C-alpha positions, 0 to 999 in steps of 0.5 A, a space after each residue: 500500500 505504501 509503495 502504491 502511495 509513493 508511486 502515485 505521489 511521484 507520478 503527481 510530482 512529475 506531472 506537475 513539474 511537466 505542466 510548470 515546465 510547459 507553461 514557462 519554457 516557451 517564454 524563457 526560451 523565446 527571450 533567450 533565442 532558443 527553443 520554441 519561437 514567438 510569433 511576430 506581429 506586423 503591419 504596413 501602409 498600402 497606397 495606390 497611385 491612380 488606382 483605388 485599394 478596397 477591402 470589398 468588391 463593391 469598392 466602398 471601403 478603402 484600404 490604407 493599411 494591412 494588419 498582418 497579425 501574428 505570424 510564426 517563423 516559417 509561416 505565411 499570411 494572406 491578405 486580399 484587396 480589391 484594386 480598381 483602375 481609377 486613372 484615365 487610361 489602361 494600366 498594368 500594375 507594379 508593386 514597390 516595397 519601402 520603409 522597412 522597420 526594422 531595416 533588416 526585416 526585409 532580409 527575413 520577410 518576403 511578400 508576393 502577390 497573385 497579380 499576373 500582369 494583365 492590363 486593367 481597363 479604366 474602372 476595372 476591378 480585380 481581386 489581388 491576394 498578397 502573401 507574406 512569408 516569414 523566414 524560419 530563421 528570423 531572430 531579433 525582430 519582435 515586430 515589423 512594418 513596411 509600405 506597399 505602393 501599387 502603381 
């Protein structure tokens, strides 16, 4: 009987130690740059030149920034916008990235879009999805921001 109680006590102690370790290990290891990694929050301004950027297909809700949210190293995030040619001629879109903060974050963060180079007629609307990817090896960056300009 005593052996059973002793064994049960040891199991409870080991289980409790494991729970405490699992609760505190991610926080400790992230601050030391080892073990499980924290998510990285990000955001950025988005600006159109002769085009409008909107969050809905009816083009009634303008988009001025993208909140990428919390992204784990090695993961991707997608954000969709609706683009309308608001110039007075047909256009082909280009994307420029600028104002990276911190400046070295561009070494660990990539962005692509599913735009295929088609010409947009005046007032034509297309849906574009931006895909942001975070390097698996990102370190020392606790948040980031950058600007996207679509022209």
